[in-house]
Residue frames as a rotation matrix with the C-alpha (Angstrom) as fourth column:
MET 1
0.909 0.067 0.411 176.71
0.223 -0.912 -0.345 111.63
0.352 0.406 -0.843 106.52
LYS 2
-0.011 -0.998 -0.063 180.28
0.789 0.030 -0.614 112.94
0.615 -0.057 0.787 106.64
LYS 3
0.627 0.176 -0.759 181.08
0.711 -0.526 0.466 115.12
-0.318 -0.832 -0.455 109.65
LEU 4
0.811 -0.316 0.492 182.47
0.051 -0.800 -0.598 118.60
0.582 0.510 -0.633 108.92
GLN 5
0.232 -0.825 -0.515 186.11
0.967 0.252 0.030 119.00
0.105 -0.505 0.857 109.93
SER 6
-0.708 -0.457 -0.538 186.57
0.504 -0.861 0.068 122.68
-0.494 -0.223 0.840 109.08
VAL 7
0.417 0.860 0.293 184.32
0.898 -0.340 -0.278 125.56
-0.140 0.379 -0.915 108.14
MET 8
-0.536 -0.549 0.642 184.75
0.651 -0.752 -0.100 129.16
0.538 0.365 0.760 106.96
CYS 9
-0.448 0.332 -0.830 183.95
0.610 -0.565 -0.555 132.13
-0.653 -0.756 0.051 109.19
CYS 10
0.222 0.646 0.731 181.22
0.970 -0.220 -0.101 134.13
0.095 0.731 -0.675 107.44
PHE 11
0.931 0.125 -0.343 182.68
0.208 -0.954 0.215 137.40
-0.300 -0.272 -0.914 108.79
CYS 12
0.330 -0.886 -0.326 186.46
-0.562 -0.462 0.687 137.17
-0.759 -0.044 -0.650 108.30
GLY 13
0.705 0.037 -0.708 186.65
-0.677 0.333 -0.657 134.38
0.211 0.942 0.260 105.71
GLU 14
-0.404 -0.911 0.080 189.24
-0.884 0.366 -0.290 132.39
0.235 -0.188 -0.954 107.64
SER 15
0.087 0.340 -0.936 189.01
-0.147 0.934 0.326 128.65
0.985 0.109 0.131 108.20
LEU 16
-0.392 -0.214 0.895 188.36
-0.915 -0.015 -0.404 127.21
0.100 -0.977 -0.190 111.65
ALA 17
-0.979 0.042 -0.202 187.62
0.065 0.992 -0.107 123.81
0.196 -0.118 -0.974 113.11
HIS 18
-0.207 0.978 0.001 183.91
-0.024 -0.006 1.000 122.98
0.978 0.207 0.024 113.06
LYS 19
0.143 0.251 -0.957 184.09
0.853 0.460 0.248 122.02
0.502 -0.852 -0.149 116.75
ASP 20
-0.576 -0.457 -0.678 185.33
0.747 -0.631 -0.209 125.55
-0.333 -0.627 0.705 117.60
SER 21
-0.855 0.223 0.469 182.79
0.189 -0.707 0.681 127.45
0.484 0.671 0.562 115.52
VAL 22
-0.561 0.807 -0.185 179.61
-0.118 -0.299 -0.947 129.31
-0.819 -0.510 0.263 116.41
GLU 23
-0.758 0.378 0.532 176.78
0.649 0.349 0.676 128.21
0.071 0.857 -0.510 114.12
ILE 24
-0.672 0.544 -0.503 174.36
-0.310 -0.823 -0.476 130.94
-0.673 -0.164 0.722 113.10
THR 25
-0.530 0.586 0.613 171.03
0.810 0.563 0.161 129.97
-0.251 0.582 -0.773 111.54
ILE 26
-0.787 0.291 -0.544 169.30
-0.337 -0.941 -0.017 132.57
-0.517 0.170 0.839 109.38
SER 27
-0.548 0.677 0.491 165.81
0.819 0.554 0.150 132.40
-0.170 0.484 -0.858 107.93
MET 28
-0.855 0.404 0.325 163.19
-0.197 -0.833 0.517 134.62
0.480 0.379 0.792 106.37
SER 29
-0.747 0.604 0.278 160.02
-0.334 0.022 -0.942 135.13
-0.575 -0.797 0.185 108.39
ASN 30
0.234 0.892 -0.386 157.88
-0.831 -0.023 -0.556 134.41
-0.505 0.451 0.736 105.32
SER 31
0.269 -0.241 -0.932 159.68
-0.689 0.629 -0.361 131.18
0.673 0.739 0.003 104.34
GLU 32
0.960 0.041 0.277 160.46
-0.224 0.706 0.672 127.78
-0.168 -0.707 0.687 105.85
GLU 33
0.595 -0.803 -0.032 163.94
0.430 0.351 -0.832 127.86
0.679 0.481 0.554 104.30
SER 34
0.910 -0.414 0.029 166.97
-0.254 -0.499 0.829 128.44
-0.329 -0.761 -0.559 106.48
GLN 35
0.569 -0.810 -0.145 170.74
0.062 0.217 -0.974 128.47
0.820 0.545 0.173 106.12
GLY 36
0.855 -0.377 -0.355 173.49
0.431 0.138 0.892 127.69
-0.287 -0.916 0.280 108.59
LEU 37
0.575 -0.740 0.349 176.56
-0.169 -0.525 -0.834 129.92
0.800 0.421 -0.427 108.72
PHE 38
0.577 -0.473 -0.666 179.67
0.804 0.471 0.363 129.56
0.142 -0.745 0.652 110.88
SER 39
0.562 -0.446 0.697 181.89
-0.196 -0.890 -0.412 132.07
0.804 0.095 -0.587 112.60
HIS 40
-0.573 -0.703 -0.422 184.54
0.490 0.120 -0.864 132.61
0.657 -0.701 0.275 115.21
GLY 41
0.284 0.651 -0.704 183.00
0.958 -0.164 0.235 133.73
0.037 -0.741 -0.671 118.50
LYS 42
-0.334 -0.506 -0.795 185.26
0.551 -0.789 0.271 136.80
-0.765 -0.348 0.542 118.49
CYS 43
-0.966 0.005 0.258 184.08
0.227 -0.456 0.861 137.78
0.122 0.890 0.439 114.99
LEU 44
-0.093 0.996 -0.016 180.42
0.752 0.080 0.654 137.46
0.653 0.049 -0.756 115.98
LYS 45
0.272 0.158 -0.949 180.99
0.883 -0.434 0.181 139.64
-0.383 -0.887 -0.257 119.04
LYS 46
-0.708 -0.637 -0.303 182.82
0.443 -0.736 0.512 142.21
-0.549 0.228 0.804 116.90
VAL 47
-0.882 0.349 0.316 179.90
0.186 -0.358 0.915 142.70
0.433 0.866 0.251 114.47
LEU 48
0.047 0.941 -0.336 177.00
0.863 0.131 0.489 142.59
0.504 -0.312 -0.805 116.93
HIS 49
0.133 0.103 0.986 175.90
-0.246 -0.960 0.134 145.84
0.960 -0.260 -0.103 118.52
LYS 50
-0.804 -0.594 0.005 177.12
-0.131 0.169 -0.977 145.99
0.580 -0.786 -0.214 122.13
GLU 51
-0.486 0.702 0.521 173.51
-0.850 -0.244 -0.466 146.14
-0.200 -0.670 0.715 123.39
VAL 52
0.342 0.581 -0.739 172.57
-0.706 0.677 0.206 142.83
0.620 0.451 0.642 121.72
PRO 53
0.214 -0.251 0.944 172.66
-0.855 0.419 0.305 140.12
-0.472 -0.873 -0.125 124.40
ILE 54
-0.144 -0.295 -0.944 174.40
-0.632 0.762 -0.141 136.84
0.761 0.577 -0.297 123.62
GLY 55
0.548 0.539 0.640 172.88
-0.834 0.298 0.464 134.03
0.059 -0.788 0.613 125.70
ILE 56
0.947 -0.304 -0.100 175.64
0.302 0.953 -0.032 131.50
0.105 0.000 0.994 125.03
ASP 57
0.491 -0.849 -0.194 179.36
-0.068 -0.259 0.963 131.37
-0.868 -0.460 -0.185 125.81
VAL 58
0.976 -0.143 0.161 180.99
0.174 0.079 -0.982 132.36
0.128 0.987 0.102 122.51
ASP 59
0.503 -0.840 0.202 184.32
-0.853 -0.521 -0.043 133.11
0.141 -0.151 -0.978 124.21
ASN 60
0.285 -0.353 0.891 185.02
-0.460 0.765 0.450 129.43
-0.841 -0.539 0.055 124.82
GLU 61
0.863 -0.081 -0.498 186.90
-0.463 0.264 -0.846 128.76
0.200 0.961 0.190 121.57
ASN 62
0.635 -0.661 0.401 189.68
0.164 0.622 0.765 126.20
-0.755 -0.420 0.504 121.36
GLU 63
0.966 -0.256 0.041 191.61
-0.028 -0.259 -0.965 128.05
0.258 0.931 -0.257 118.67
THR 64
0.469 -0.874 -0.130 195.36
0.808 0.365 0.462 127.67
-0.356 -0.322 0.877 118.30
ASN 65
-0.151 -0.560 0.814 196.03
0.818 -0.533 -0.215 131.01
0.555 0.634 0.539 116.57
């Protein structure tokens, strides 16, 4: 299987390196289907309510921009 080199942020639409992305998995509670989405850590933090805890380090991005 070919490894992803770049992905699109589902919030801002910009491209970023797969290795620098946050992967978000979404699923419906009444289905076994799921979908993976990617984002910048900063974009995820921007859209989440400030009271929602994030249990991983999403600030550790290796972006060059």
